[in-house]
C-alpha positions in Angstrom: -90.7 36.3 148.6 -91.4 40.1 148.4 -88.6 42.4 149.0 -90.3 43.9 152.1 -90.5 40.5 153.6 -86.9 39.8 152.9 -86.0 42.9 154.8 -88.4 42.1 157.7 -87.9 38.6 159.3 -91.1 38.9 161.4 -93.2 39.6 158.3 -91.6 36.7 156.5 -92.5 34.4 159.4 -96.2 35.5 159.3 -96.4 34.8 155.6 -95.0 31.3 156.0 -97.5 30.5 158.8 -100.4 31.8 156.7 -99.4 29.8 153.6 -99.0 26.7 155.8 -102.5 27.2 157.3 -104.1 27.6 153.9 -102.4 24.4 152.7 -103.8 22.5 155.6 -107.4 23.7 155.1 -107.4 22.9 151.4 -106.0 19.5 151.9 -108.4 18.5 154.8 -111.6 19.4 152.9 -111.3 16.6 150.3 -110.4 14.3 153.1 -113.6 15.0 155.0 -115.7 14.7 151.9 -114.0 11.4 151.1 -114.8 10.1 154.6 -118.4 11.0 154.3 -118.7 9.4 150.9 -117.0 6.3 152.1 -119.5 6.2 155.0 -122.4 6.2 152.5 -120.7 3.5 150.4 -120.3 1.3 153.5 -123.9 1.9 154.5 -125.1 0.8 151.0 -122.9 -2.3 151.2 -124.3 -3.0 154.7 -127.9 -2.8 153.2 -126.8 -5.0 150.3 -125.5 -7.7 152.8 -129.0 -7.9 154.4 -130.9 -8.3 151.2 -131.2 -11.4 148.9 -131.2 -10.5 145.3 -132.2 -13.6 143.2 -132.6 -11.6 139.9 -129.1 -9.9 140.2 -130.6 -6.4 140.2 -127.9 -5.3 142.7 -124.9 -6.8 141.0 -123.4 -3.3 140.6 -123.3 -3.0 144.4 -119.8 -4.4 144.8 -117.2 -3.8 147.5 -114.5 -3.2 144.8 -116.6 -0.5 143.2 -116.0 3.0 144.5 -118.4 4.8 142.2 -121.5 4.0 144.3 -123.4 6.9 142.8 -123.5 4.8 139.6 -125.0 1.8 141.4 -128.4 0.7 140.3 -131.2 2.6 142.1 -128.8 5.0 143.8 -128.9 8.8 143.1 -126.5 11.2 144.7 -127.1 14.8 145.6 -126.1 17.3 143.0 -125.4 20.0 145.6 -123.2 17.8 147.9 -120.9 15.5 146.0 -121.1 11.8 146.6 -123.8 11.7 149.2 -126.7 9.4 148.6 -130.0 11.2 148.2 -132.5 8.6 146.9 -132.9 4.8 146.8 -135.2 3.6 143.9 -135.5 -0.2 144.2 -139.0 -0.9 143.2 -140.2 -4.4 142.0 -136.8 -6.1 142.1 -137.8 -9.3 143.9 -135.6 -8.4 146.8 -135.9 -10.3 150.0 -134.4 -9.9 153.5 -134.6 -7.0 156.0 -133.8 -3.3 156.2 -130.9 -3.1 158.6 -130.2 -0.3 161.2 -127.2 0.8 159.2 -129.4 2.5 156.6 -129.5 5.3 159.1 -125.9 6.1 158.2 -127.2 7.6 154.9 -127.6 10.9 156.6 -128.6 12.9 153.4 -131.2 10.4 152.2 -134.4 12.1 151.1 -136.2 9.1 149.5 -136.5 5.4 150.2 -138.6 3.8 147.4 -138.6 0.0 147.7 -142.2 -1.1 147.1 -143.3 -4.4 145.5 -140.5 -6.6 146.8 -140.5 -9.4 149.4 -138.8 -7.5 152.3 -139.7 -8.8 155.7 -138.9 -8.1 159.3 -139.4 -4.8 161.0 -138.7 -1.2 160.2 -135.6 -0.3 162.3 -136.1 2.4 164.9 -132.9 3.9 163.6 -134.7 5.2 160.6 -135.6 8.2 162.7 -132.1 9.4 162.3 -132.8 10.1 158.6 -133.8 13.7 159.4 -133.7 14.7 155.7 -136.1 11.9 154.6 -139.1 13.2 152.7 -140.5 10.1 151.1 -140.7 6.6 152.6 -142.4 3.9 150.5 -142.1 0.3 151.6 -145.5 -0.8 150.3 -146.3 -4.3 149.0 -143.8 -6.1 151.0 -144.0 -8.5 154.0 -142.9 -6.1 156.7 -144.0 -7.0 160.3 -143.6 -5.3 163.6 -144.8 -1.8 164.3 -144.3 1.7 162.9 -141.4 3.0 165.1 -142.2 6.1 167.2 -138.9 7.5 166.0 -140.5 8.2 162.7 -141.5 11.5 164.2 -137.9 12.6 164.1 -138.1 12.6 160.3 -139.5 16.1 160.5 -139.1 16.7 156.7 -141.3 13.7 155.9 -144.0 14.4 153.2 -145.0 10.9 152.2 -145.2 7.7 154.3 -146.6 4.7 152.3 -146.5 1.3 153.9 -149.6 -0.3 152.5 -150.1 -4.0 151.9 -147.7 -5.3 154.6 -148.3 -7.1 157.9 -147.5 -4.2 160.2 -149.3 -4.2 163.6 -149.6 -2.1 166.6 -150.9 1.4 166.8 -150.4 4.4 164.5 -147.8 6.5 166.4 -149.5 9.4 168.0 -146.4 11.6 167.5 -146.7 11.2 163.7 -148.4 14.5 163.9 -145.0 16.1 164.7 -144.2 15.5 161.0 -145.9 18.8 160.1 -145.0 18.5 156.4 -146.8 15.2 155.8 -149.0 15.3 152.7 -149.8 11.6 152.3 -150.3 8.9 154.9 -151.0 5.5 153.2 -151.1 2.6 155.6 -153.8 0.4 154.0 -154.1 -3.3 154.3 -152.1 -4.0 157.4 -152.9 -5.2 160.9 -152.9 -1.8 162.6 -155.1 -1.5 165.7 -156.1 1.1 168.2 -157.6 4.4 167.3 -156.8 7.1 164.7 -154.6 9.6 166.5 -156.5 12.9 166.8 -153.3 14.8 166.0 -153.3 13.6 162.4 -156.2 16.0 161.8 -154.0 18.9 162.7 -151.4 18.3 160.0 -151.7 21.5 158.0 -150.5 20.0 154.6 -152.2 16.6 154.7 -154.0 15.8 151.4 -154.4 12.0 151.4 -155.2 9.8 154.4 -155.6 6.1 153.5 -156.0 3.7 156.4 -158.5 1.0 155.0 -158.3 -2.8 155.7 -156.9 -2.6 159.2 -158.3 -3.3 162.7 -158.8 0.3 163.7 -161.5 1.1 166.2 -163.0 4.0 168.1 -164.5 7.1 166.5 -163.3 9.2 163.6 -161.4 12.2 165.0 -163.3 15.5 164.8 -160.0 17.2 164.0 -160.0 15.5 160.5 -162.3 18.2 159.2 -160.1 21.1 160.5 -157.5 21.0 157.8 -158.1 23.0 154.6 -155.9 20.7 152.5 -157.5 17.3 153.1 -158.7 15.9 149.7 -159.1 12.1 150.1 -160.0 10.1 153.1 -160.2 6.3 152.9 -161.0 4.5 156.2 -163.0 1.6 154.9 -163.0 -2.0 156.3 -162.1 -1.2 159.9 -164.2 -1.3 163.1 -164.8 2.4 163.5 -167.8 3.3 165.6 -169.9 6.4 166.5 -171.1 8.9 163.9 -169.7 10.7 161.0 -168.2 14.0 162.3 -170.0 17.0 160.9 -166.7 18.8 160.7 -165.4 16.1 158.2 -168.6 16.5 156.2 -167.9 20.3 156.1 -164.3 20.0 155.0 -164.1 22.4 152.1 -161.3 20.6 150.2 -162.7 17.0 150.5 -163.3 15.3 147.2 -163.2 11.6 148.1 -164.7 10.0 151.3 -164.9 6.3 151.9 -166.0 5.0 155.3 -167.5 1.7 154.1 -167.5 -1.5 156.1 -167.2 -0.1 159.6 -169.7 0.1 162.5 -170.7 3.7 162.1 -174.1 4.8 163.5 -176.3 7.8 163.4 -177.6 9.8 160.5 -175.8 10.9 157.3 -174.6 14.6 157.7 -176.6 16.7 155.2 -173.5 18.8 154.5 -172.2 15.9 152.3 -174.9 16.7 149.8 -174.7 20.5 149.9 -174.0 22.3 146.7 -170.9 23.8 148.3 -169.4 20.3 148.8 -166.7 19.2 146.4 -167.1 15.5 147.2 -167.2 13.4 144.0 -166.9 10.0 145.6 -169.0 9.0 148.7 -169.0 5.4 150.0 -170.8 4.9 153.4 -172.0 1.4 152.6 -171.9 -1.6 155.0 -172.4 0.4 158.2 -175.2 0.8 160.7 -176.3 4.3 159.6 -180.0 5.1 160.2 -182.5 7.8 159.5 -183.5 9.2 156.1 -181.3 10.2 153.2 -180.9 14.0 153.8 -184.1 15.5 152.7 -185.4 18.3 150.5 -184.9 21.1 152.9 -181.2 20.8 152.1 -181.2 18.9 148.8 -183.6 21.0 146.7 -182.5 22.5 143.4 -179.2 23.5 145.0 -178.1 19.9 145.6 -174.5 18.9 145.1 -173.7 18.6 141.4 -170.2 17.3 142.1 -171.1 13.8 143.3 -170.3 11.1 140.8 -170.4 8.0 143.0 -172.8 7.5 146.0 -173.1 4.2 147.9 -175.3 4.0 151.0 -175.9 0.3 150.5 -176.4 -2.1 153.4 -177.3 0.3 156.2 -180.5 0.9 158.2 -181.6 3.9 156.2 -185.3 4.4 156.0 -187.8 6.8 154.5 -188.3 7.6 150.9 -185.8 8.2 148.1 -185.7 12.1 147.9 -186.9 13.3 144.5 -184.2 15.9 144.6 -181.6 13.2 144.0 -182.6 13.6 140.4 -180.7 16.9 140.4 -177.4 15.2 141.0 -176.3 15.9 137.4 -172.8 14.4 137.6 -173.9 11.1 139.2 -172.8 7.9 137.5 -173.4 5.4 140.3 -176.3 5.5 142.9 -176.2 2.4 145.1 -179.0 2.3 147.8 -179.5 -1.4 148.1 -180.1 -3.3 151.4 -181.8 -0.7 153.4 -185.4 0.0 154.6 -186.3 2.5 151.9 -190.0 2.6 151.0 -192.4 4.4 148.8 -192.2 4.8 145.0 -189.1 5.1 142.9 -188.9 8.9 142.0 -189.3 9.5 138.3 -186.8 12.3 138.7 -183.9 9.8 138.8 -184.3 9.4 135.1 -183.2 13.0 134.7 -179.6 12.1 135.7 -178.0 12.3 132.3 -175.0 10.0 132.7 -176.3 7.4 135.2 -174.6 4.1 134.7 -175.3 2.1 137.9 -178.6 2.2 139.8 -179.1 -0.3 142.6 -182.3 -0.1 144.7 -182.5 -3.8 145.5 -183.5 -5.3 148.9 -185.7 -2.5 150.1 -189.4 -2.1 150.6 -190.1 0.0 147.5 -193.6 -0.3 146.0 -195.6 0.7 142.9 -194.5 0.5 139.3 -191.1 1.3 137.9 -191.3 4.7 136.2 -191.2 4.1 132.4 -188.6 6.8 132.0 -186.2 4.6 134.1 -186.1 2.1 131.3 -185.1 4.9 129.0 -181.7 5.8 130.6 -179.6 4.6 127.7 -176.3 5.0 129.7 -177.4 2.4 132.3 -175.1 -0.6 132.6 -176.5 -1.9 136.0 -180.1 -1.8 137.1 -180.9 -3.5 140.4 -184.5 -3.6 141.5 -184.6 -7.0 143.1 -186.4 -8.0 146.3 -188.9 -5.2 146.7 -192.7 -5.0 146.3 -192.6 -3.6 142.7 -195.3 -4.5 140.2 -196.0 -4.1 136.5 -194.5 -5.3 133.2 -191.2 -4.9 131.6 -191.5 -2.6 128.5 -191.4 -4.6 125.2 -188.7 -2.4 123.8 -186.3 -2.6 126.8 -183.6 -4.2 124.7 -183.5 -1.0 122.5 -183.9 1.6 125.3 -181.2 0.1 127.5 -178.6 -0.7 124.8 -175.6 -0.7 127.3 -177.2 -2.8 130.0 -174.9 -5.4 131.4 -176.7 -6.5 134.6 -180.5 -6.5 135.1 -181.7 -7.7 138.5 -185.5 -7.7 139.0 -185.9 -10.9 141.1 -188.2 -11.2 144.1 -190.9 -8.7 143.0 -194.4 -9.0 141.5 -193.6 -8.4 137.9 -195.8 -10.2 135.4 -196.3 -10.6 131.7 -193.9 -11.8 129.0 -190.2 -11.5 129.0 -189.5 -9.2 126.0 -187.7 -10.8 123.1 -186.1 -7.4 122.5 -183.6 -8.3 125.2 -181.8 -10.2 122.4 -180.7 -6.8 121.1 -179.0 -6.0 124.5 -175.7 -7.3 123.2 -173.8 -6.2 126.3 -176.0 -8.1 128.7 -174.0 -10.3 131.1 -176.3 -11.1 133.9 -180.1 -11.4 133.9 -181.9 -12.2 137.2 -185.7 -12.2 137.2 -186.3 -15.1 139.6 -189.4 -15.2 141.8 -191.8 -13.2 139.9 -194.9 -14.0 137.8 -193.5 -13.8 134.3 -195.4 -16.0 131.7 -195.1 -17.1 128.1 -192.1 -18.3 126.2 -188.5 -17.9 127.3 -186.6 -16.2 124.5 -183.3 -17.7 123.2 -181.2 -15.5 125.4 -178.3 -17.8 125.4 -177.6 -16.4 121.9 -176.2 -13.3 123.6 -172.5 -13.4 123.2 -171.6 -11.8 126.6 -174.2 -13.5 128.8 -172.7 -15.3 131.8 -175.7 -15.9 134.0 -179.4 -16.4 133.2 -181.7 -16.8 136.2 -185.4 -17.1 135.2 -186.4 -19.6 138.0 -189.6 -19.5 140.0 -191.8 -17.9 137.5 -194.7 -19.1 135.3 -193.0 -19.6 132.0 -194.6 -22.3 129.9 -192.2 -23.0 127.1 -188.7 -22.3 125.9 -187.6 -21.1 122.5 -184.8 -23.5 121.7 -184.6 -22.5 118.0 -181.3 -20.7 118.3 -179.7 -24.0 119.3 -179.9 -25.5 115.8 -176.1 -25.2 115.6 -173.4 -25.1 118.3 -173.3 -21.8 120.1 -170.2 -19.6 119.6 -170.6 -18.0 123.1 -167.9 -19.0 125.5 -169.1 -17.0 128.5 -172.4 -18.5 129.6 -171.9 -20.3 132.9 -175.3 -20.8 134.5 -178.9 -21.2 133.3 -181.7 -21.4 135.9 -185.2 -22.4 134.5 -186.3 -24.3 137.6 -189.6 -23.9 139.4 -191.6 -22.9 136.3 -194.4 -24.5 134.3 -192.3 -25.6 131.3 -193.8 -28.4 129.3 -192.9 -30.4 126.3 -189.6 -32.3 125.8 -186.0 -31.4 125.9 -184.7 -31.1 122.3 -181.6 -32.9 121.1 -180.2 -29.4 120.3 -179.8 -28.8 124.0 -176.3 -30.3 123.5 -175.5 -27.2 121.5 -175.7 -24.9 124.5 -172.3 -23.2 125.0 -169.5 -25.5 126.1 -168.7 -22.9 128.9 -172.0 -23.8 130.7 -171.3 -25.0 134.2 -174.8 -25.1 135.8 -178.1 -26.1 134.3 -181.3 -26.1 136.4 -184.5 -27.4 134.9 -186.0 -29.0 138.0 -189.6 -28.7 139.1 -191.3 -28.2 135.8 -193.6 -30.4 133.6 -191.0 -31.6 131.2 -191.7 -35.0 129.5 -189.9 -37.3 127.1 -186.4 -38.6 127.5 -183.1 -37.1 128.4 -181.3 -36.4 125.1 -178.0 -38.2 124.7 -176.6 -35.0 123.3 -176.6 -33.5 126.8 -173.3 -35.3 127.3 -171.8 -32.7 125.0 -171.9 -30.2 127.8 -168.6 -31.4 129.2 -168.0 -28.5 131.5 -171.2 -28.9 133.6 -170.7 -29.1 137.3 -174.4 -29.1 138.3 -177.2 -30.7 136.3 -180.7 -30.6 137.9 -183.6 -32.2 136.1 -185.5 -33.3 139.2 -189.2 -33.3 139.8 -190.4 -33.5 136.2 -192.1 -36.3 134.2 -189.0 -37.4 132.3 -189.0 -41.1 131.2 -186.7 -43.5 129.5 -183.2 -44.5 130.4 -180.4 -42.4 131.8 -178.1 -41.8 128.8 -174.7 -43.4 129.0 -173.3 -40.1 127.5 -173.6 -38.5 130.9 -170.4 -40.2 131.7 -168.7 -37.8 129.3 -169.4 -34.9 131.8 -166.3 -35.7 133.9 -166.5 -32.4 135.8 -170.0 -33.0 137.1 -170.3 -32.6 140.9 -174.1 -32.6 141.3 -176.5 -34.8 139.3 -180.2 -34.5 140.3 -182.6 -36.7 138.4 -184.9 -37.6 141.4 -188.7 -37.8 141.3 -189.1 -38.5 137.6 -190.2 -41.7 135.6 -186.8 -42.9 134.6 -186.4 -46.6 134.0 -183.7 -49.1 133.1 -180.3 -49.5 134.7 -177.8 -47.0 135.9 -175.2 -46.9 133.1 -171.7 -48.2 133.9 -170.3 -45.0 132.4 -171.4 -43.0 135.5 -168.2 -44.4 137.1 -166.2 -42.1 134.8 -167.5 -39.1 136.8 -164.6 -39.0 139.1 -165.6 -35.6 140.5 -169.1 -36.6 141.3 -170.0 -35.5 144.8 -173.9 -35.7 145.0 -176.0 -38.2 143.1 -179.8 -38.1 143.5 -181.8 -40.8 141.6 -184.5 -41.5 144.2 -188.2 -41.9 143.4 -187.9 -43.3 139.8 -188.5 -46.7 138.2 -184.8 -47.7 137.9 -184.0 -51.3 138.1 -181.2 -53.8 137.6 -178.2 -54.0 139.9 -176.3 -51.1 141.4 -173.2 -50.8 139.2 -169.9 -51.5 140.8 -168.4 -48.6 138.7 -169.9 -46.2 141.2 -167.0 -47.1 143.4 -164.8 -45.0 141.1 -166.7 -41.9 142.3 -164.3 -41.4 145.2 -165.6 -37.9 145.9 -169.2 -38.8 146.6 -170.5 -37.3 149.8 -174.2 -38.0 149.1 -175.8 -40.9 147.2 -179.6 -41.5 147.2 -181.0 -44.4 145.2 -184.1 -45.0 147.3 -187.6 -45.7 146.1 -186.6 -47.6 142.9 -186.5 -51.3 142.0 -182.8 -52.2 142.3 -182.1 -55.8 143.0 -179.1 -57.9 143.8 -176.4 -57.2 146.4 -174.8 -54.0 147.5 -171.4 -53.7 145.6 -168.6 -53.7 148.1 -166.9 -50.9 146.1 -169.8 -48.7 147.1 -169.0 -48.9 150.8 -165.3 -48.3 150.1 -166.1 -44.7 149.3 -164.8 -43.0 152.5 -166.1 -39.6 151.5 -169.8 -40.6 151.9 -170.4 -38.3 154.8 -173.7 -36.7 154.1 -175.7 -39.8 153.4 -176.2 -43.1 151.7 -179.8 -44.1 151.1 -180.6 -47.4 149.4 -184.0 -47.9 151.1 -187.2 -49.0 149.4 -185.5 -51.2 146.8 -185.3 -55.0 146.3 -181.7 -55.5 147.4 -180.6 -58.8 148.9 -177.6 -60.4 150.5 -175.4 -59.2 153.3 -174.0 -55.7 153.9 -170.4 -55.8 152.7 
């Protein structure tokens, strides 16, 4: 003790009191910090007790462990010792519910628990997490509603709850979270309207609300924010028109309003050169009127747009020629509208166009030759219009990247160019219901082809030459050659068609000869239609090898002999049509093995003998059993 203090008792007393006070303060601070840390540890243990952890991801969360900042998925604050700041528990197969005690983690800024199997509701107590910035509970099985107390989380920047089963309305007071940048509530069961206040959030960038049950109009306020970049409201029941303010939003780059009930005209501002929109999907609505016309979309038309879908609306008028100035466009989808007039040649000027779908309109005239020269095209849809003309002979060279070519339901004529055999990327060719003539090229030689629909034309023959050996393709699933004028016989090499083939339609032609036994090699067929030809001979017993066959149509031919017993091996057979032939003998009892039959028609033949009792034991015969106009005898079993 200093000498002055020793000589002054009062001064000595003051020093003692001060020293004692300092000791008390310094000893109570660690105690307070310890209590707060222990509160966080207990809150984590409470959360753990409400979760099931089949993979053992939370094995470190043990009561005897005091170092909870080292537990898996837990991060503590660097500025405040031993306080939980974030929970990162993504894709850990966790089940159970989020308990109210999570609100005791008072310094929590991030809850990241997507892609688990968490169920139950979001506890209202979550509003007590006033430091929370990021809430991500997406891809779980959460039910209930979004609690109104979420508005107490005034620091919230991201709320992501997509792909759950959350119902109710979007809380109107969510707009009180003024720092919100991302609202992602897709694929839930939300109903009611979009709260207008959301449009007043000054920092909002992403608004994703698709695949809910939202109704009412799109708030005008959505266009008032200068930060909004992406708006996804597809697959709801929104009505009224597209707000002009939204179309004028200066920062908007992505707008999807597809699959709603929107009406009115398309705002011209969406196509202005000042627009930054790159993705525009307004498909599957009830929009009407013309595509915004040349007064707006002249040479100054938006060059930012990369994807435009206006499909399945009530849009009328002509396709504006100025659309050819959309230099960045890769997809232009205008199908299923009431568009008329010619296809503008200017569309061929779009340098990187990959998808062009103009199907199901009232377009007329010929297809501009330059359209077949867009080498970047992967999808060209011209089906169900009033188009005329021929397909250029070099199409397989000028469209080297084409994957889908749809030209059905028009008035095209002439031959189908053999150059299509050079279109090695072709997957789907649909030219049904036209007036094509000549020989069908061996298109099944294309390695990537999955569907070939050439039905309802005037083709007279098929080039089967490529079938001299078994095909290597494993992708071809369907071949439609029905309703043509094909003549000649089916070659034995038909059995070399790709084993992947599931549907083969050759009905309503002029095919003669017999059914090759080799057709039984096509063991993955589910549908085989050879009806209404002039095919003769017997039904080959090898058909019994096609055990996946569901529909077999051989009606209205000149087949003779007996039904082979092997047909009973077709245990998946659902529909069998053999009527109007010259078949004879008895009805094989093995048909009773076809327990999935729903339709059996053997009428107008020469079957004799009695009806096998096994036939009437097939309980699935719900669509019909027709044995009329035969020579059957005996009693009905």
